[in-house]
C-alpha positions as CSV (number, residue, x, y, z in Angstrom):
1,X,110.8,109.9,69.2
2,X,113.1,108.5,71.7
3,X,113.7,106.7,74.9
4,X,116.4,106.4,77.2
5,X,117.3,103.4,79.2
6,X,120.3,103.3,81.6
7,X,121.5,100.1,80.1
8,X,121.0,97.5,77.9
9,X,118.4,95.4,80.0
10,X,117.3,92.3,78.9
11,X,113.5,92.9,78.6
12,X,115.1,95.5,75.2
13,X,117.0,92.2,73.9
14,X,116.3,91.4,69.9
15,X,114.6,88.2,69.1
16,X,118.3,86.9,68.6
17,X,119.3,87.6,71.7
18,X,122.6,89.4,70.3
19,X,121.8,93.1,70.5
20,X,119.3,95.8,71.3
21,X,116.4,96.3,69.4
22,X,116.6,99.7,67.5
23,X,113.0,101.1,68.1
24,X,109.7,99.7,69.4
25,X,106.1,101.0,69.3
26,X,104.0,102.5,72.2
27,X,101.1,100.7,73.1
28,X,99.6,101.0,75.8
29,X,99.8,103.2,79.2
30,X,98.9,103.2,82.3
31,X,99.0,104.7,85.9
32,X,100.1,103.0,88.7
33,X,100.0,104.6,92.2
34,X,103.3,103.8,93.9
35,X,106.0,100.7,93.7
36,X,103.8,98.3,95.9
37,X,101.4,97.8,93.1
38,X,104.4,96.3,91.3
39,X,104.9,92.3,91.6
40,X,108.5,91.4,93.1
41,X,108.5,89.4,89.5
42,X,108.0,92.4,87.3
43,X,110.2,94.4,88.8
44,X,113.1,91.6,89.2
45,X,112.0,91.8,84.8
46,X,111.9,95.6,84.8
47,X,115.1,96.4,86.6
48,X,117.6,93.3,86.0
49,X,118.1,93.4,89.7
50,X,120.2,96.6,88.8
51,X,118.3,99.5,89.4
52,X,115.9,101.1,92.2
53,X,112.4,101.9,91.7
54,X,111.4,104.4,93.9
55,X,109.6,104.2,97.1
56,X,106.2,105.9,97.3
57,X,105.8,107.7,94.0
58,X,103.4,107.4,91.3
59,X,104.4,106.3,87.8
60,X,103.5,105.4,84.5
61,X,103.6,101.7,83.0
62,X,104.5,102.1,79.7
63,X,104.0,99.0,77.0
64,X,106.2,98.8,73.7
65,X,105.5,96.2,70.8
66,X,108.9,94.9,70.1
67,X,109.7,94.5,66.3
68,X,110.5,90.8,65.7
69,X,109.3,87.9,63.2
70,X,106.9,86.0,64.9
71,X,108.3,86.4,68.2
72,X,105.6,85.4,71.3
73,X,107.9,87.4,73.3
74,X,107.7,90.7,71.4
75,X,106.0,93.1,74.3
76,X,107.9,94.7,76.9
77,X,106.9,97.0,79.5
78,X,108.8,99.7,81.6
79,X,108.0,102.0,84.7
80,X,108.9,105.8,84.7
81,X,108.2,108.7,87.4
82,X,104.5,109.4,86.6
83,X,103.7,113.6,86.0
84,X,100.2,114.8,84.5
85,X,102.6,116.5,81.4
86,X,104.7,112.7,81.2
87,X,101.2,110.7,81.1
88,X,100.1,113.2,79.2
89,X,103.0,113.1,76.4
90,X,103.1,109.4,76.6
91,X,99.5,108.5,76.0
92,X,99.2,111.3,72.8
93,X,102.2,109.1,71.6
94,X,100.5,105.6,71.6
95,X,100.8,103.7,68.2
96,X,104.1,105.7,67.4
97,X,107.7,104.6,67.1
98,X,110.3,105.2,69.5
99,X,114.2,104.5,68.8
100,X,115.7,102.7,72.1
101,X,118.7,105.1,73.2
102,X,120.9,102.9,75.8
103,X,123.2,105.9,78.3
104,X,125.9,103.7,79.1
105,X,127.2,102.9,75.8
């Protein structure tokens, strides 16, 4: 399984901060009605203020567990546009590892 990101967002950095994690385990999936349900702090965290989340569209929030050695900051979240198919797909992938793909490489 693979999940792609437009750039190496800070949330994807390994515990030493010197590179992107190679994989992460999906641990939860939530439907979010739209961007208005997300705090400005979360949007800043999720996008590094370098990516726009669309207005007035349903979203999925995916929570991932990063590989780490006793790092308390080993969970990251990301949002994606919602669809029935995507929600079913991700729900069926909970507990599985995803390779992290950075598209801008």
